[in-house]
VOBAVEX-483517 format. One record per residue: x, y, z of N, C-alpha, C in turn; residue in three letters. Coordinates in steps of 0.1 Angstrom, whole numbers, padded with zeros to 4 digits, always signed. Atoms other than C-alpha are relative to their C-alpha. Layout:
XYZXYZXYZALA
...
END
This chain:
-0001-0012-0001+0189-0178-0038+0014+0000+0010MET
-0011+0000-0006+0225-0169-0021-0003+0018+0007ASP
+0008-0013-0008+0209-0142+0006+0017+0008+0005VAL
-0014-0010-0006+0249-0135+0018+0005+0006-0009LYS
-0005-0007+0011+0256-0123-0015-0008+0013-0005ASN
+0009-0007+0002+0228-0101-0014+0005+0017-0001PHE
-0004-0013-0006+0243-0069+0001+0008+0004-0013ARG
-0010-0003+0011+0272-0073-0027-0007+0003-0013LYS
+0006+0005+0016+0248-0077-0057-0006+0016-0002ALA
+0004-0014+0004+0236-0039-0054+0006+0012+0009GLY
-0004-0010-0006+0239-0007-0035-0009+0005+0012HIS
+0008-0001-0012+0226-0011+0001-0004+0013+0006PHE
+0005-0009-0003+0223+0024+0011-0010+0008-0006PRO
+0012-0005+0009+0199+0031-0019-0010-0008+0004SER
+0012+0010-0005+0178+0003-0008-0005+0004+0013LEU
+0006-0006-0013+0177+0016+0029-0009+0012-0002LEU
+0008-0015+0002+0169+0052+0015-0013-0003-0005SER
+0013+0004+0004+0141+0035-0005-0006-0006+0012ALA
+0008+0003-0010+0128+0019+0026-0004+0012+0006PHE
+0002-0012-0008+0131+0048+0047-0010+0011-0004LEU
+0006-0013+0006+0117+0073+0023-0017-0007-0002TYR
+0011+0007-0001+0086+0046+0019-0005-0004+0010PHE
+0002+0005-0015+0083+0037+0054-0004+0016+0005ASP
+0006-0014-0012+0079+0078+0066-0012+0005-0008VAL
+0013-0004+0011+0056+0084+0034-0014-0007+0003SER
+0011+0008-0004+0031+0056+0042-0004+0004+0013PHE
+0007-0003-0011+0030+0067+0077-0009+0012+0000MET
+0009-0008+0003+0016+0100+0064-0010-0001-0008ILE
+0009-0002+0010-0001+0091+0037-0015-0007+0009TRP
+0013+0007-0006-0028+0068+0061-0003+0009+0013VAL
+0000-0007-0011-0028+0095+0088-0013+0001+0004LEU
+0018-0002-0001-0065+0102+0080-0006-0010+0006CYS
+0005+0012-0003-0074+0065+0085+0005-0002+0014GLY
-0005+0002-0015-0053+0062+0117-0007+0008+0013ALA
+0005-0013-0011-0069+0092+0132-0016+0001-0002LEU
+0015-0001+0005-0104+0085+0116-0011-0001+0012SER
+0009+0000-0006-0121+0075+0148+0000+0019+0013LEU
+0003-0013-0005-0112+0113+0163-0006+0009-0009TYR
+0006-0010+0012-0120+0130+0129-0014+0000+0001ILE
+0016+0004+0001-0153+0113+0127-0007+0004+0010THR
+0008-0006-0014-0163+0121+0164-0003+0011-0002LYS
+0001-0012-0001-0156+0156+0157-0014+0007-0009ASP
+0008-0002+0012-0176+0157+0123-0015-0004+0000PHE
+0016+0005+0000-0207+0134+0134-0001-0008-0015ASN
+0003+0004+0014-0203+0115+0100-0008-0012-0001LEU
+0010+0015+0004-0227+0085+0085+0014-0010-0005THR
-0007+0011+0004-0211+0051+0078+0007+0003-0014ASP
-0005-0002+0010-0206+0062+0044+0011+0013-0005ALA
-0009-0010-0001-0190+0096+0048+0014-0005+0011GLN
-0016+0007-0006-0162+0077+0074+0007-0007-0011LYS
-0008+0007+0010-0156+0053+0043+0005+0008-0009ALA
-0006-0010+0010-0152+0083+0020+0012+0006+0003THR
-0012-0005-0006-0130+0100+0042+0013-0004+0001MET
-0015+0009-0002-0105+0073+0048+0004-0004-0015VAL
-0002+0003+0013-0108+0064+0010+0008+0009-0008ALA
-0008-0009+0009-0096+0098-0005+0011+0000+0001ILE
-0013+0000-0003-0065+0094+0008+0009-0009-0012LEU
-0002+0011+0011-0060+0063-0015-0001+0005-0012THR
+0004-0008+0013-0076+0084-0045+0013+0005-0001LEU
-0011-0011+0004-0047+0109-0042+0009-0008-0002GLY
-0013+0006+0002-0020+0083-0039+0001-0008-0014GLY
+0002+0008+0013-0034+0065-0070+0002+0011-0012SER
+0000-0012+0011-0035+0097-0091+0014+0006+0001ILE
-0013-0006-0001-0001+0109-0080+0011-0008-0004PHE
-0010+0011+0002+0016+0078-0086+0006-0001-0012ARG
-0005+0003+0016+0019+0077-0124+0009+0013-0005ILE
-0008-0012-0002+0034+0116-0124+0013-0005+0003PRO
-0013+0001-0008+0058+0107-0097+0009-0013-0009MET
-0007+0012+0005+0068+0074-0115+0008+0005-0014GLY
-0006-0007+0014+0073+0093-0149+0013+0007+0004ILE
-0007-0008-0005+0092+0117-0130+0015-0006+0004LEU
-0011+0009-0001+0114+0091-0117+0010-0005-0011ALA
-0009+0004+0012+0124+0078-0149+0004+0011-0008ASP
-0006-0010+0006+0131+0111-0163+0010+0007+0006ARG
-0008-0005-0008+0152+0128-0135+0008-0007+0009ILE
-0005+0006-0010+0161+0102-0114-0008-0003+0012GLY
+0005+0004-0012+0147+0084-0084+0004+0009+0015SER
-0002-0009-0013+0166+0106-0058-0006+0012-0003ARG
+0005-0010-0001+0158+0137-0071-0017+0004+0002LYS
+0013+0000-0002+0121+0128-0074-0004-0003+0012ALA
+0003+0003-0012+0120+0115-0039+0001+0010+0012GLY
-0001-0014-0007+0133+0148-0027-0010+0009-0001MET
+0010-0010+0002+0107+0166-0043-0013-0004+0004ILE
+0015+0005-0007+0078+0143-0030-0001+0002+0014GLY
+0001-0004-0011+0090+0147+0004-0003+0016+0002MET
+0002-0014+0000+0092+0185+0000-0011+0006-0002GLY
+0013-0002+0001+0057+0187-0014-0007-0007+0012LEU
+0007+0008-0012+0043+0162+0015-0002+0012+0011THR
+0000-0008-0012+0053+0190+0040-0013+0012-0002ILE
+0008-0009+0005+0024+0211+0024-0015-0003+0010LEU
+0012+0006-0006-0007+0189+0037+0002-0001+0012PRO
-0001+0000-0014+0008+0184+0068-0001+0013+0007LEU
-0002-0013-0005+0012+0221+0074-0018+0000+0002MET
+0016-0003+0003-0026+0225+0064-0006-0009+0011TRP
+0007+0009-0009-0037+0194+0087+0003+0005+0017GLY
-0005-0004-0013-0017+0208+0117-0008+0016+0001TRP
+0005-0016-0004-0031+0247+0114-0013+0002-0006LEU
+0015-0003+0001-0063+0241+0097-0006-0014-0002GLY
+0010+0011-0003-0087+0213+0091-0009+0001+0008GLY
+0013-0002-0008-0116+0228+0103-0016-0003-0001THR
+0015+0007+0005-0144+0212+0082+0005-0011-0007SER
-0004+0015+0005-0148+0179+0066+0004+0002-0012LEU
-0004-0004+0015-0142+0196+0030+0017-0001+0001SER
-0013-0005-0004-0108+0207+0045+0009-0014+0000GLN
-0006+0010-0005-0098+0175+0060+0000-0011-0015VAL
+0000+0004+0008-0108+0158+0029+0009+0002-0015GLN
-0008-0007+0008-0090+0181+0005+0016-0004+0006ALA
-0015+0004-0005-0055+0174+0027+0002-0014-0001LEU
+0000+0014+0002-0064+0135+0026+0007-0001-0014GLY
-0005+0002+0011-0060+0138-0010+0014+0003-0002PHE
-0014-0006+0001-0029+0157-0010+0009-0007+0008LEU
-0008+0012-0008-0014+0132+0015+0002-0011-0011LEU
-0004+0005+0011-0016+0114-0018+0014-0001-0004GLY
-0015+0001+0005+0020+0127-0026+0008-0009+0008ILE
-0009+0011-0008+0034+0106+0002-0004-0012-0005ALA
+0001+0014+0006+0015+0076-0012+0008-0005-0012GLY
-0007+0000+0015+0031+0083-0046+0016-0003+0000ALA
-0012+0001-0001+0064+0075-0030+0005-0015-0003SER
-0002+0011+0002+0057+0038-0040+0009+0000-0014PHE
-0008-0001+0016+0068+0046-0079+0013+0005+0002ALA
-0014-0005+0000+0099+0063-0067+0010-0010+0007VAL
-0010+0007-0012+0113+0043-0038+0001-0015-0007SER
+0000+0016+0007+0105+0006-0059+0009+0002-0010LEU
-0006-0002+0009+0123+0021-0088+0011+0001+0001SER
-0012-0004-0005+0152+0035-0069+0007-0015+0003LEU
-0006+0016-0004+0159-0003-0054+0002-0009-0012ALA
+0002+0010+0012+0148-0021-0085+0012+0001-0007SER
-0012-0003+0011+0176-0007-0110+0015-0004+0009ARG
-0012+0002-0009+0204-0015-0083+0000-0014+0001TRP
-0001+0013-0002+0197-0053-0082-0002-0012-0016TYR
+0001+0007+0010+0200-0081-0107-0014-0009+0003PRO
+0012+0008+0000+0170-0103-0117-0003-0010+0012PRO
+0002+0011-0011+0176-0131-0093-0003+0005+0015GLN
+0001-0006-0010+0175-0106-0066-0015+0009+0003TYR
+0011-0012+0002+0143-0085-0077-0010-0002+0011GLN
+0011+0001-0008+0118-0100-0054+0004+0002+0015GLY
-0003-0005-0014+0138-0096-0020+0004+0016+0000LEU
-0002-0012+0001+0151-0063-0031-0015+0010-0001ALA
+0011-0008+0000+0116-0048-0039-0010-0004+0013MET
+0007+0005-0012+0102-0068-0008+0005+0009+0013GLY
-0007-0007-0013+0126-0050+0014-0004+0016-0001ILE
+0004-0014+0001+0118-0016-0002-0016+0002+0003ALA
+0014+0000-0002+0081-0022-0003-0005-0001+0016GLY
+0003+0002-0014+0082-0032+0036-0003+0013+0005ALA
+0003-0013-0004+0083+0005+0037-0017+0001+0006GLY
+0011-0002-0007+0045+0001+0042-0003-0002+0015ASN
+0005+0002-0017+0049-0009+0078+0000+0014+0005SER
+0001-0012-0008+0050+0028+0082-0018+0003+0000GLY
+0012+0000-0003+0014+0023+0082-0006-0005+0014THR
+0001+0004-0012+0018+0004+0114+0003+0011+0010ALA
-0004-0012-0013+0036+0035+0131-0013+0012+0000LEU
+0009-0012-0001+0006+0058+0121-0013-0007+0009ALA
+0011+0007-0006-0021+0032+0135+0003-0002+0016THR
-0006+0000-0014+0000+0027+0167+0001+0013+0010PHE
-0006-0013-0004+0012+0061+0174-0012+0012-0001PHE
+0009-0009+0005-0014+0081+0158-0014+0004+0009GLY
+0010-0003-0009-0044+0073+0182+0004+0004+0014PRO
-0006-0005-0012-0021+0078+0213+0001+0017+0004GLN
-0006-0011-0002-0007+0110+0203-0014+0010-0002LEU
+0012-0009+0002-0044+0124+0191-0008+0000+0014ALA
+0008+0000-0012-0058+0115+0226+0008+0009+0009ALA
-0007-0010-0011-0030+0133+0243+0002+0014-0003LYS
+0000-0011+0006-0025+0163+0220-0011+0009-0010PHE
+0012-0004+0011-0056+0164+0196+0007-0006-0013GLY
-0004+0006+0011-0056+0152+0163+0009+0008-0011TRP
-0006-0011+0008-0046+0184+0145+0013-0002+0003HIS
-0015-0001-0003-0012+0183+0162+0009-0012-0003ASN
-0009+0010+0007-0004+0148+0149+0005+0006-0012VAL
-0004-0006+0011-0002+0163+0117+0014+0007+0002PHE
-0013-0009+0000+0025+0188+0127+0011-0008+0007GLY
-0010+0010-0003+0041+0161+0147+0011-0009-0010LEU
-0004+0011+0012+0044+0139+0115+0012+0007-0008ALA
-0010-0008+0007+0069+0167+0098+0013-0003+0005ILE
-0013+0004-0003+0096+0157+0121+0007-0009-0003ILE
-0008+0012+0008+0105+0123+0109+0000+0000-0014PRO
-0001-0004+0016+0097+0136+0072+0013+0007-0003LEU
-0014-0007+0001+0127+0161+0077+0011-0010+0005LEU
-0012+0008-0005+0150+0135+0093+0003-0010-0011LEU
+0001+0010+0007+0141+0108+0068+0007+0007-0017VAL
-0005-0008+0012+0147+0137+0039+0015+0001+0002PHE
-0014+0001-0003+0182+0141+0053+0008-0012-0005VAL
-0006+0016+0004+0191+0104+0051+0001-0003-0012ALA
+0002+0001+0015+0177+0102+0017+0010+0009-0009TYR
-0011-0010+0006+0199+0132+0005+0014-0003+0001PHE
-0011+0005-0005+0229+0117+0021+0003-0014-0006LEU
-0002+0014+0003+0225+0080+0009-0003-0007-0012MET
+0007+0005+0014+0204+0076-0020+0010+0004-0011ALA
-0009+0000+0016+0223+0070-0056-0008-0003-0009LYS
+0007+0009+0011+0206+0065-0089+0012-0008-0003ASP
-0008+0013+0009+0217+0033-0106+0006+0006-0011ALA
-0006-0004+0015+0242+0035-0134-0008-0002-0012PRO
+0008+0000+0012+0216+0023-0156-0011+0005-0001ASN
+0012-0013+0001+0193+0051-0150-0001+0003-0015GLN
+0000-0004+0012+0179+0052-0185-0002+0014-0005PRO
-0001-0016+0005+0181+0084-0207-0017+0004+0001ALA
+0013-0004+0000+0150+0106-0204-0006-0002-0014PRO
+0009+0000+0013+0121+0101-0230-0009+0008+0000LYS
+0013-0009+0001+0092+0121-0243-0012-0008+0011LYS
+0007+0005-0012+0063+0117-0220-0012-0011-0007ILE
+0009+0010+0007+0041+0099-0249+0008-0016+0000ARG
-0008+0012+0002+0069+0073-0250+0002-0008+0013ASP
+0000+0008-0012+0065+0063-0215-0013-0002+0003TYR
+0013+0006+0002+0028+0061-0218-0003-0011-0008LEU
+0002+0012+0014+0032+0036-0248-0001-0013+0009ALA
+0003+0017-0006+0032+0007-0220-0014+0000+0003VAL
+0014+0001+0000-0003+0016-0218-0005-0010-0006LEU
+0005+0005+0010-0008+0000-0248+0003-0017+0000LYS
-0005+0014-0004+0007-0035-0235-0011-0005+0012ASN
+0009+0007-0010-0019-0057-0221+0003-0005+0013ILE
-0009+0007-0014+0003-0071-0194-0001+0011+0011ASP
+0001-0012-0010+0003-0034-0179-0013+0000+0008THR
+0014+0001-0005-0035-0037-0175-0002-0012+0010TRP
+0003+0012-0006-0034-0074-0163+0011+0002+0016TRP
-0010-0003-0012-0004-0064-0135-0011+0009+0009PHE
+0006-0009-0005-0028-0033-0126-0012-0010+0008SER
+0012+0006-0005-0060-0053-0121+0006-0012+0014ILE
-0004+0010-0010-0040-0081-0097+0007+0010+0012PHE
-0005-0009-0007-0023-0053-0079-0011+0006+0006TYR
+0013-0007-0005-0055-0037-0072-0006-0009+0012ALA
+0005+0007-0010-0065-0066-0051+0008+0000+0011ILE
-0010+0002-0014-0032-0073-0030+0000+0014+0006THR
-0006-0013-0009-0020-0037-0024-0013+0009+0003PHE
+0012-0007-0005-0056-0024-0026-0009-0003+0012GLY
+0006+0004-0017-0067-0045+0003+0007+0003+0007GLY
-0012-0007-0015-0036-0040+0023-0006+0017+0004PHE
+0003-0013-0004-0043-0003+0020-0012+0002+0004VAL
+0011-0002-0004-0077-0001+0021-0008-0005+0011GLY
+0002+0008-0009-0082-0025+0047+0007+0009+0014PHE
-0009-0007-0007-0054-0005+0066-0008+0012+0005SER
+0008-0014-0002-0075+0026+0065-0013-0002+0007SER
+0015+0000-0005-0109+0014+0072-0003-0011+0013TYR
+0001+0009-0010-0101-0014+0099-0001+0006+0015PHE
+0003-0005-0011-0101+0011+0126-0016+0003+0006SER
+0012-0002-0002-0135+0020+0116-0008-0016+0002ILE
+0007+0013+0001-0146-0017+0111+0001-0006+0015PHE
+0000+0005-0013-0134-0030+0146-0005+0008+0008PHE
+0009-0007-0014-0147-0001+0167-0016-0001-0003TYR
+0015+0003+0002-0181-0009+0149-0003-0013+0007ASP
+0006+0015-0004-0180-0045+0159+0004-0001+0014VAL
-0005+0005-0013-0160-0046+0191+0003+0010+0008TYR
-0004-0014-0007-0158-0008+0202-0008-0001+0014GLY
+0008-0001-0009-0173+0004+0234-0010+0008-0002ASP
+0013-0006+0002-0197+0023+0218-0011-0011-0008GLN
+0008+0011+0007-0213-0010+0203-0003-0012+0012SER
+0005+0007-0011-0211-0033+0235+0009+0002+0012ILE
-0002-0002-0014-0206-0031+0270+0013-0007+0004GLU
-0010+0005-0004-0171-0034+0283+0009-0002-0016GLY
-0008+0000+0014-0158-0030+0243+0012+0009+0001GLY
-0013-0006+0000-0126-0018+0235+0000+0015-0005LEU
-0001-0013+0004-0115+0018+0233+0005+0003-0011THR
-0005-0002+0014-0104+0037+0204+0016-0002-0003ARG
-0012+0004+0002-0067+0034+0214+0003-0016+0002VAL
-0001+0014-0001-0070-0002+0222-0005-0005-0017GLN
+0001+0003+0016-0085-0005+0184+0011+0002-0009ILE
-0014-0003+0009-0054+0011+0170+0010-0011+0001GLY
-0009+0011-0002-0034-0016+0187-0004-0012-0009TYR
+0003+0011+0006-0053-0043+0171+0002+0001-0017LEU
-0002-0001+0014-0052-0027+0137+0014+0001-0004VAL
-0017+0001+0001-0014-0022+0140+0004-0014-0003THR
-0002+0015+0002-0012-0061+0143-0001-0002-0011ILE
+0006+0004+0014-0031-0064+0113+0011+0004-0010THR
-0009-0006+0009-0007-0039+0094+0013-0005-0001VAL
-0015+0005-0001+0024-0053+0108+0001-0012-0009ILE
+0002+0014+0007+0014-0089+0093+0001+0001-0015ALA
+0000-0003+0015+0008-0072+0060+0015+0004-0005GLY
-0012-0006+0002+0041-0053+0062+0012-0009-0001SER
-0010+0009-0002+0064-0078+0074+0004-0011-0008PHE
-0001+0015+0012+0056-0107+0050-0002+0006-0013PHE
-0004+0000+0014+0060-0087+0021+0012-0002-0006ARG
-0010+0005+0005+0095-0090+0017+0003-0014+0003PRO
+0002+0012-0001+0089-0126+0027-0004-0005-0016ILE
+0009+0005+0012+0067-0131-0001+0006+0004-0014GLY
-0008-0003+0011+0093-0114-0025+0010-0010-0001GLY
-0009+0010+0001+0118-0139-0014-0005-0016-0005TYR
+0005+0015+0004+0095-0171-0017-0002+0002-0016ILE
+0002-0001+0015+0086-0158-0051+0010-0002-0007ALA
-0013+0001+0004+0122-0156-0059+0005-0014-0003ASP
-0001+0013-0004+0123-0192-0050-0007-0007-0011ARG
+0011+0008+0006+0093-0207-0064-0007+0006-0012ILE
+0007-0004+0011+0079-0184-0089-0011+0008+0006GLY
+0013-0012-0006+0055-0151-0083-0013-0006-0003GLY
+0011+0003+0006+0029-0166-0105-0005-0013+0010MET
+0005+0010-0007+0026-0200-0086-0004+0002+0015LYS
+0002-0002-0014+0029-0185-0052-0014+0007+0002PHE
+0014-0009+0001+0000-0156-0061-0012-0011+0000MET
+0014+0006+0000-0026-0183-0067-0002-0007+0013LEU
+0000+0007-0013-0019-0200-0033-0004+0014+0012VAL
+0002-0010-0010-0020-0164-0015-0015+0006-0004LEU
+0011+0001+0003-0052-0157-0037-0010-0003+0009TYR
+0010+0009-0007-0071-0184-0023-0002+0000+0016SER
+0001-0003-0015-0063-0179+0013-0006+0014+0005VAL
+0005-0010-0003-0074-0144+0012-0014-0001-0003VAL
+0015+0003+0005-0106-0155-0005-0007-0005+0012CYS
+0003+0008-0012-0112-0180+0023-0003+0008+0012MET
-0002-0009-0014-0103-0154+0052-0012+0011-0002CYS
+0007-0010+0000-0126-0129+0037-0013-0006+0003ALA
+0014+0008+0001-0156-0155+0036-0002-0001+0016PHE
-0001+0006-0015-0145-0165+0074-0004+0015+0007ALA
+0003-0013-0005-0145-0127+0083-0013+0006+0000VAL
+0013-0004+0003-0180-0123+0069-0012-0007+0011SER
+0008+0005-0015-0191-0147+0098-0001+0008+0012THR
-0001-0006-0013-0183-0123+0125+0000-0004+0011MET
-0001+0005-0012-0170-0139+0149-0001+0008+0014PRO
+0002-0009-0011-0181-0128+0186+0014+0003+0005SER
-0014+0001-0004-0143-0132+0196+0007+0012-0009SER
-0007-0013+0006-0124-0100+0188+0016-0008-0003PHE
-0013+0009+0004-0091-0124+0189-0002-0008-0011MET
+0001+0010+0011-0103-0149+0163-0003+0011-0012VAL
+0001-0009+0013-0114-0118+0140+0015+0006-0003MET
-0016-0006+0002-0077-0104+0147+0009-0010-0009LEU
-0006+0009+0006-0065-0138+0137-0002-0003-0014ALA
+0005-0004+0015-0084-0138+0104+0004+0011-0005LEU
-0003-0009+0005-0077-0105+0095+0016+0002-0001THR
-0013+0001+0002-0040-0109+0102+0007-0008-0010SER
-0002+0008+0010-0039-0137+0079+0000+0001-0015ILE
+0003-0009+0013-0055-0120+0053+0009+0009-0002MET
-0011-0010+0005-0031-0092+0054+0013-0003-0001MET
-0012+0006+0000-0002-0112+0058+0004-0005-0015ALA
+0001+0005+0013-0013-0128+0024+0001+0011-0011CYS
+0000-0013+0010-0021-0094+0008+0015+0004+0000LEU
-0016-0006-0001+0017-0080+0019+0008-0010-0008GLY
-0009+0012+0004+0030-0113+0005-0003+0003-0016MET
+0005-0003+0013+0011-0108-0028+0006+0012-0006GLY
-0005-0014+0002+0026-0074-0029+0010-0003-0005ASN
-0014+0002+0004+0060-0087-0030+0001-0008-0011GLY
+0000+0008+0012+0052-0114-0054-0001+0002-0013SER
+0003-0005+0011+0038-0093-0079+0011+0007-0004ILE
-0009-0009+0005+0068-0069-0079+0011-0011+0000PHE
-0011+0012+0001+0090-0102-0081+0000+0002-0019GLN
+0002+0004+0016+0076-0104-0119+0002+0013-0006ILE
-0002-0013+0009+0070-0066-0129+0012+0007-0002VAL
-0015-0007+0005+0108-0053-0130+0007-0010-0008PRO
-0006+0008+0011+0118-0083-0149-0010+0000-0015GLN
+0006-0002+0012+0089-0076-0176+0004+0010-0006ARG
-0004-0014+0003+0094-0041-0177+0013+0006+0006PHE
-0010-0005-0008+0129-0034-0168+0004+0015-0006SER
-0003-0013+0000+0134-0003-0185-0008+0012-0001LYS
+0008-0011-0005+0103+0015-0179-0008-0004+0016GLU
+0004+0006-0010+0102+0002-0145-0008+0013+0011ILE
+0007-0013-0004+0091+0039-0131-0012+0002-0001GLY
+0012-0004+0005+0064+0045-0151-0009-0011+0004VAL
+0010+0009+0000+0049+0011-0152-0003-0005+0018VAL
-0001+0004-0013+0054+0008-0111-0009+0013+0004THR
+0011-0012-0003+0034+0043-0111-0014-0006-0005GLY
+0017+0005+0003+0005+0029-0131-0005-0012+0006ILE
+0001+0008-0008+0007-0004-0113-0006+0003+0012VAL
+0002-0006-0009+0008+0013-0082-0014+0008+0003GLY
+0011-0008+0002-0020+0036-0092-0012-0008+0002ALA
+0010+0005+0001-0043+0013-0101-0002-0009+0019ALA
+0000+0007-0014-0034-0007-0064-0008+0013+0009GLY
+0004-0008-0010-0043+0026-0048-0015+0005-0005GLY
+0014-0002+0004-0075+0028-0069-0010-0011+0007LEU
+0006+0011-0008-0083-0004-0054-0003+0004+0016GLY
+0001-0004-0014-0077+0008-0020-0009+0011+0002GLY
+0008-0009+0000-0101+0036-0029-0014-0007+0002PHE
+0014+0003+0002-0130+0017-0038-0003-0010+0011LEU
+0005+0009-0009-0129-0010-0014-0007+0006+0012LEU
+0007-0007-0012-0140+0013+0016-0011+0009-0004PRO
+0006-0013+0009-0156+0039-0007-0011-0008-0007ASN
+0009+0002+0009-0176+0019-0027-0007-0016+0001ASN
+0006+0011-0006-0182-0015-0012-0001-0002+0015VAL
+0003+0000-0017-0177-0016+0029-0008+0009+0005LEU
+0010-0014-0004-0191+0020+0036-0013-0002-0002GLY
+0015-0002+0006-0221+0020+0014-0006-0012+0003PRO
+0007+0013-0003-0230-0017+0021-0005-0001+0014LEU
+0004+0000-0015-0227-0011+0059-0009+0006+0003LYS
+0010-0010-0001-0248+0017+0056-0014-0003-0005GLN
+0013+0005+0003-0275-0001+0039-0006-0011+0005ALA
+0007+0009-0010-0276-0031+0058+0003+0000+0013THR
-0004+0000-0012-0266-0022+0090+0011-0010+0005GLY
-0010+0010-0005-0239-0048+0090+0009+0001-0010SER
-0010+0004+0013-0204-0057+0074-0001-0014-0005HIS
+0000+0011+0005-0213-0089+0066+0000-0001-0016VAL
+0005+0003+0013-0227-0085+0031+0016+0007-0007THR
-0013-0005+0006-0193-0062+0025+0011-0009-0003GLY
-0010+0012+0001-0171-0091+0032-0002-0013-0009PHE
+0003+0013+0008-0188-0116+0013-0001+0004-0013ILE
-0002-0002+0011-0186-0095-0018+0013+0003-0004VAL
-0015-0001+0000-0148-0089-0011+0003-0012-0005VAL
-0005+0015+0001-0145-0125-0008-0006-0004-0015ALA
+0002+0005+0014-0163-0131-0043+0008+0005-0011SER
-0010-0011+0010-0144-0104-0061+0012-0007+0001ILE
-0015+0009+0002-0111-0123-0049+0001-0011-0010VAL
+0000+0013+0003-0125-0156-0059+0001+0001-0017LEU
-0001-0003+0014-0131-0141-0095+0012+0003-0003VAL
-0014-0006+0005-0097-0123-0099+0010-0013+0002VAL
-0008+0015-0003-0081-0160-0086-0002-0006-0012THR
+0003+0009+0016-0097-0177-0116+0006+0008-0012LEU
-0005-0006+0009-0086-0149-0138+0013+0001-0002VAL
-0015+0000-0001-0050-0148-0126+0008-0016-0007PHE
-0003+0011+0007-0050-0186-0134+0002-0002-0014TYR
+0005-0001+0016-0064-0182-0169+0014+0010-0007ALA
-0009-0009+0009-0039-0152-0178+0013-0007+0004VAL
-0015+0003-0001-0005-0167-0163+0000-0016-0006THR
-0005+0009+0011-0009-0197-0183+0004+0001-0013ARG
-0003-0006+0015-0009-0179-0213+0015+0007+0004SER
-0014-0007-0005+0023-0157-0195+0012-0010-0002TRP
-0008+0006+0001+0041-0189-0192+0006-0004-0011ARG
-0005+0005+0011+0041-0202-0225+0006+0013-0008LYS
-0005-0012+0007+0048-0167-0240+0015+0005+0003ASP
-0015-0004-0003+0077-0156-0218+0009-0010+0000TRP
-0009+0010+0000+0090-0189-0217+0009+0000-0015ALA
-0007-0004+0011+0094-0184-0254+0006+0009-0002THR
-0012-0012+0002+0108-0152-0252+0013-0001+0007ALA
-0015+0003-0009+0133-0165-0227+0000+0011+0009ASP
+0001-0010-0010+0124-0137-0203+0011-0003+0011SER
-0006+0002-0015+0142-0153-0174-0007+0001+0011GLY
+0010-0002-0014+0113-0148-0151+0000-0012+0004VAL
+0005+0012-0007+0109-0173-0125-0012-0002+0001ASN
+0014+0001+0002+0074-0185-0130-0005-0007+0015PHE
END
């Protein structure tokens, strides 16, 4: 790949706009998770309730991604992005001025899923501007906007400690408005934006088995990234916090640790796309799934040193981030004309994975066993099974797609 010609191959202002929109939206999307140690303290929640609270935001993002993806295909990503940012202001206002009960926090967390749906819009905006040989890098750069999660976990606890967690939602409106203006000025739909179709025509991709396979595989990579991003504050505080051990870490210090893991996942996403462009997304994914599996088993040993745990979780998150970039090196080439809706569907599956991880695996097993060990053993076992399935499915893809002369770099 000739990286020097990358900027000339597409429309860089639109790529930058896609990144900024994704970045600020992801920051907002995971606010409930970033502020979880302060919110749960006010409401005195159980382990399962804590997991549910941070999982609901990913469920909202999962549900909203499909309509936002269709909207991007119908009216263009530029208009869809501005609508998404405008709607995101509403739950932020509610969190700032309301959010006085657990049910309200859960409801506004669900509505913040509108921000999480930015994925389907920003990636379709970026993808249509770049040719196949640059898809991995372009989608990786736009997708690196999930680094907004790091902004939330780094600044959220500090601002909550100083101003209260309600005011953090109000403060988040400021960067959102700034990005809205930048997006309005810089974003431009690609000339190959397809003509609008009927809703049933968009949903026809659901009949394609590849859509479902991509959804399963992305549910592991992105679901793992966003699920752990939301849950790691609770996890690290349970294991290494000052409420658990004498001289343990404070809530703000825990926020720093979680930020490091999130940065690892975000920073390595475009690198994953770049490597996938060079050696093939399918080959690279097998390596990444294998490393994630080994790291999850290692985390289940619960090392006494938080630095060892930080290293393991950061490596795991980096591989999940690269996996996100690798999968979306393949998707735009397989579904070039339906990238918005397919991105929405696959992204929805990723969000659903992020919901199930804390809500149905880590939280309940922690409450049932009193330890996080079982939860991570289950996670590692699931990844192992999916790795074997991925190997079997992609063997078939290599034959079918090579016959079709799709141009996909395996």
